[in-house]
N, C-alpha and C positions, 0 to 999 in steps of 0.2 A: 453083871458086868464086871470086868476085871479092872482093877485100879492100877494106874501107873504110879510108881513110887520112886523116890530117890533116897539114897542112904545119906544120913547126916553124920556129923562127927560123933554123936551119941548112939545109943542103941535104938532110938525111935525112928520110924519111917514117916516121912511127910507125903501125904497123898496129893498128887497134882490134879488129876481129873480122871473120871471113869473112861475107860476105853470102850468104844462101841464094838459090838460083835455082830456077826451076820444075822443072828436071831432077833436082835432088837433094833435093827435099822428100820424095819417097817413101823415099829412103835414110834420111832423118832419122827418120821415124816407125818405120821398120824397126829402126834402131839403138836407139831409145827402148824398143821392145818387148824387145830383147835385154838392155838394162840392167835393166829391170824384172824379167826372169826371173833375172838374176844376183843381184839383191837378195833374192829369195825364198829362205829357208833350206830345206835338204833335211830337216834334223832339228831338233827343238826340245828343249831341256832343260827339265825340270820347274822351275817357278819356286820360289823359296824359300818356306817356310811363311809364310802371312799376306800374301802378295803375289799379284798376278794375272799371268798370262802376258802379256808385252808384245805377242805376236803375235796371240793369239786373244781375250785379255781374260777367259779362264776361270781359275778358282782351281785351286790345286794338287790339292785333294781331288777336285774334279770331274774334272780330267784323269786322276787316278788311277783313278777309277771307270770311265773310258772305256778305259784301257789295261791294267788288271789284270783277270784272270778272277775274278769274284765270283759269289755266288749270285744276285744281282740280274740279271746278264747271262748266266746259265746257264754260268758258268765259261768263257765265250768272249769275249775282249776285243772291244770295238766298234771300236777304233782300234789299228793296229799300233804296236809300240814294240820297242826293243832295249835290252838291258842290257850295258854295257861294264864289265868288271872283270878284274883281273889273276887269273891262276890261283891258287887257294887263298884269295883275298881274300873277306871277308865282305860288303863293300860295293862298290858300283860306281856308275856313272852311268846313269840311265834316260833314253833319248832317244826322243822321239815322232816318227814319220814324218809330217812336215808335210803332205805331199800327201794322206795317208790321213785326217788330221784335217780338212783342208779339204773333202775329199769327203764325209766324215761330216756336217759342218755344212751343206754345200750340199744334201745329200739331205734333211735335216730342214727346211731352209728351203723347198725346193720342194714337199715333200709335206705340210708342216705337222705331221708326226708329232712326238710327244714321246718323250723318253727317261725311263723310270722309274728312280728311284734310291731306295734304301732310306731310310726315314724317320730311321734312326739316324745317318745321315751329317750332319755339321754344315752342309753346304752344300745340304741338301734344299730349303730355301726359295729359295736362289739359283738352283738348277737349275730349279725350277718357274718362277721369274721369267724366266730365260733362255729356257726353252722357250716361254713365252708371247710373249716378244719376237721369237722366230724365226718366229712365225706371221704 
């Protein structure tokens, strides 16, 4: 790469930034793809109650309905998750597999299918609206 430089009052040159050439523009886009992949998390922690997930925009209760086995989903979670806890501990940290959540959302975006959720859930209206938005 060539360097753009400016003349200063003295003899030294200050480099501003490298100038891209036609030969390394392909490398630039390749590197940007790698950076984007590095910024994508592998696991997502459930958001605090009353807040939305910063990654997906879904509420905690809706994410819980996707990752926990309930009667509504036939006791088979729709999205994979793991629970980390110390041996003998009553509480732990629930992490959602981000790739599985993205795949689930994309599948419903492409097919236009909706996910049914029990009416007793506080976010039933939100899930209905989200399902309509995904269509």
